N, C-alpha and C positions, 0 to 999 in steps of 0.2 A: 667252647674252648677257651681257656686262658692262653695268652701269649702265642696265637697263631703266628707261623713264621712265613715271610715272603722275602723277595729280594727287590732291590730298587728297580731293576729292569733287565739291564744287559748282562751277558756272560761272554767270555772270550769266545772267539770263533775258532773252530778247528783249522789246522793248518792246510787242510785240503780244501777249505772254502775261501780262506782269506789270509793275507800275510799276518802272522801272529805278532801279539804284544804292541801293536800300534793302533792309534786311532785313524780313521779314514783309511783303513787298510784295503788295498786294492783286491778285487775279486781274482780267484785263481781259474775261473771258467767263464764261459759266455752262453748266452741263449738257453736252450732246454737243459744243457749240462748244469748250468748255474742254477737254474730253477730247481732241479733234482737235488743239488748239493745243498741249497738253502733248506729244502724240505727236510733232507736227512739230518742236517745240523739242528733244526728246530725239534725234531723228534728226540734227538740225543740230549738237547738242552732240558727238555721235560723229563726224561729218563733220569738224568743227573739230579734234578731237583727232588724227584720222587724218591730215589734211593738215599738221599741226604735227610729225608724226613721233612721237607718243606711243605707247608700246608696250602699256600695261595701261590700258584705258579705263574711264570711269565713264559713267553716264547723265546726269551733269552736275546731278543732283538737280533736274531740271527740273519734276517733278510735285509737288514739296514746297514748301510756303510757308516752312517752317522745318525744320532738320535733326532736331529732336526732335519737334515737334508733327505733322510729317508721318507719323511713326509713331503717335503717340497718337491721331489722328483715327480709326484703325481699331481701337481697343480699347474694349470694353465696360467699364462701371464708372467712366467719367470724365465729369464734368459740365462741359461748355464753356460753358453758359449763365450760370452763376454764378461768374466768375472772381474771384479774390481777389489782392491785392498781396502779393509775396513777394520777399525778397532772394535774388538769385542770386549764386552763387560767393562765399560769405561776404559777402554784402551789397555786392559790387562795383557792382552796379546793381540797381534795382528793375523788376519786370515784373508785369503782370497775367497770372495763370496759371490754368488749369483745376484742378479738384479731383478726387482719387480718392474716390469716394463709395460703392463697392460692390466685390465681388470682381472682379479683372481677368480679362478673357478676350478673345482675338481675335474680331473680328466675322467674320473670314474672312481671305483673303490681304490682306497690306498693300501690298506693292510688286510684285505678280505681273505686273500689266500692263506697267509700265515695264521690268521685268526682261526679259519676253518680247520687247517691242519692241526693246530694245537687242540682245538676242541674235540677233534676226532680221536686224538691219541692220549687223552687223559680224562679221567673222571673227577679229578680234583678241581677246586675253585681256580679260575683263571683271571689274572690281572692283565691289562694291556696298557702300555704307556704311549702317550702322545706328548709332543713338545707343546708347551703353553704358548699363548699369543705373544707375551712380552718377550720371552726368550727367542721366539722365532724372528721377531722383528730386530733383535740385537744381533742376529746372525745372517742378515740378508740386507742388501742395499735397496733403497727406495729411489726408483727412477720414474715413478708414475703418480703416486698419491700426493706427494708433497706434504704429508702429515703422519706422523708416526702413529698417532692414536687411531686415525681413520684406517690405516693399513692394519693395525693390530686387531681391530674389530672385523675387518674383512677376513683375516685368518681365523678369527674366533668362529665365524659363521661356517667356514669350511671344516674346522675341527669338530664342531657340533654335528655336522652332517656325518662325518666319519665315526664319531663316538657313538652315535645312535645306531649306525649300521653294525658297529662291533658288538654292541649289546644284542642286536638281533642275531648276530652270529653265535651267541651263547656265551659271550664274555661276561664275567661276573662283576668285575670292577674296572673302572676307568681311572687312571692316574695321569695327571698333566704335570709335566717336568718343568719347573720354573726356576732354574738357578739364577736367572736375572732378578729374582725378588729380593736378594740380599745385597743387591748393587744399587738398585734404583728405588730407594725406600719411599721417597716422595711420590714417585710416579705409581708405585703399587697403591698407595692410598688414593691418589687422584683418579686413576683410571685402570691400573693394572688388574686389580681385583674384579672390577666390573667386566673386563675383558674375559677373564678366566671364568667368571660366573656365566657370561653368554656362551662360551664353549661347552659348559657343562649343562646348559639349560634343557629341561625336559627329560634328563636321564633318570631313569627309575632304579638303576643299579647304584651301589656306593660309588662315590667320587672321592679322589684324593689329589693332593698337590704335593710334589716333592721339591723341596727347596734344599740347597746344599752349597757347600763351598767348592764344589767341582770334583772331577776326576783326580786321581793321584798322578797328575802330570806336572812337569817342572814349572809351567807358567802359573799353575794353581798353587803349588807348594811354595813357590817363591813369594807369591802374593800373601799367602797366609802368614809368612814370616813377618810381614809388616803390620799385622793387625793387632799386636800386642798380647798380652797375657790372657785377656778375656775377649771373646768375640760376642759383641751385644747387638749386632745388626738386627737380630730377630726381635729385639725388644720393641722396635717400631712396626715390624711386619706382622708379628703374631696377633696383636689385637685386631688388626684389620682382617686378617684370615679368619679369626675366631668369630667375627661377626658376619662372615660370609655364608653362602649355602653349601660350600664344599665341605664334605663330611670328615675327611681324613687329612692328617698332615704328616708327611714322611720328612724326617729330619735326622742328621747325624749326631750320635751320642758317644760312640766309642772313640777314645783319644781325641775328643773334641774340646775346644776351649770355649764352646758355648756353655755359660752357666746353667746348670740343670734346672735351677729354679725358674728359668725363663719358660720352660715347658708348662709351668702352671698358668701361664697366660692363655693357654689352649683349653679353656674351661669346658667348652662345648664340643670338642673334637676328639675322635680317636687318634692316638698318636702312633704312627709308625716309627718306632725308635731304633735308629741305626746302632746295632750292637757288633757289627763287623766293620773294621777299619779297611778301606780299599786303597788307602795311600801308603800302606805298609805290606811287605810280603811275610811279616811275623804272623803265624798262624794262631788264633785265638783257641783257647781251651773252652770246654763246656762251662767250666767255672767262671772264666772271663765273661762270657755271654750272660751267664746267670747273674753275675755281680752287676753288669751294666743294667739289666733289667730291674734288679733290686734298687739301684740308684734312681731309675726313672720313676718306680713305684713311690718314691718319697713325694712326688708332686703330681702324678698322674694315677688315677684310680686303676687297679691292676686290670680290671675288665675292659679298660680302654686303650690297652697297650698291644701293639702287634710288633714282633721282632723282625727286623729287617737289616740290610746292609746300608752303610752310610751313603753310598752312591753306586753308579753302575760299575761292573767289573770287566767291561769291554777290553780295556788295554792290559790286563793282567795276564801273567803266565797261567795256562790251564791248570796245571797241577796245584798252583797256589790257590786258584779260585775254588777249585773242587774241594780242597782241605778246608777252606773257609765256609764252603756250603755245608759240609759235614758238621763243622762246629756250631754253625747257626742252627741246624736241625736238632742236635743233641743238646745244645744249651737251652734252647726253648723248651725242650722236653723235661730237662732237669728243673727249670724254673717252675714249670707246671706242677711237678712233683713237690717241690720245695714250698711253693707259696700258695697252693690250692686252699 
C-alpha cells in the first residue's frame, strides 16, 4: 500500500482517565479502577484510529502519564521521591526530575499489559513507542553513574529487553522517540546513534526513530521562534541516522520550517512524514494532507513514505485531535488515489 498512515504515538486522554489538555496530567482514579480506565481508554484509542482509516495503530499511550516517565516508573535504581530541578533540552525549560541512584534494572515488564490489550482488540498493524536513550538521560538526573554515555547505554539495554518482549506480544513496529536528537547534534554522532542501535539490537520487526521539535507547548513554540526562517538541525543528524541500522525516520513536515530537501539525505530509510500539525488547532483538510505528501514525494520515493502526525497529540483537545485523525486517514487515502 502506498502512503500507509500512522500517528506519532500519543492521543489525548479521556477526561474520565486524566486531567484533559495538559502534559503530566494527574490520573482520576487509583488501583484497579485506574487499571480498568486505562484499558478502556486504550480500546477507545484503537477504535478512533480505525474509524479514521489509520493503517498502523498505536495504543495512544493511554497508560502513560509522560512518554519518558511511563517507562522509568518500571525501572529499579531510580528515586522518584527526591526529585531535583534540571534543565531539559539544553535548558529550554526546567523540570523536576527523578534521580538515578543505583544500578538500573527492569522491575519486570513495562508495557506488557497495554500491548496485549491493544493486540487483542485490533487486527491492524500495531506500532509501539519507547523513549530513546539520549532523550531519557536528558530527562533524568544522574546521581550514580557519573557518565552520561554510560548511563545512556544502561538504559539502552533495558529498552532492548522491553522492545523484544513487545515484539513477542505481537507488536509489528517499535519506534524510539528521540527529540533530543535535534538538540545535541555532536553527541548524536559521537554516541547517541550507537545507543539507539543498541536499544534496537536483535529486533526482527521494523524499527523507527521519531525526531521532532516537540509538542505544541509554549516552551517549545517559544524556542522555535528563535530558530530563524529555516530549521537545518537535521542537516547534521540525518546522514548519521541514514547510515544506521534503524529502518524508518519520523519527522515533521506540515507547517515546518525544515527545508523539504533535507529529507533527501535519508536515502536508505522509509520516511514517516508528518502531515498533521500538532502545534495548531486548525484542522487540516484531506487536500492539505495530500499536498504535504506531494511535497515529500519530490525528494522521497513514494513507496518510502508513511503519513503521520508531526508529534504526539497528548496535550490537544480531544475533538481537535479526532478531527485531525480523520483528516490524516482521508488525506492519505486521497493521495493513494491521486498518485498511484
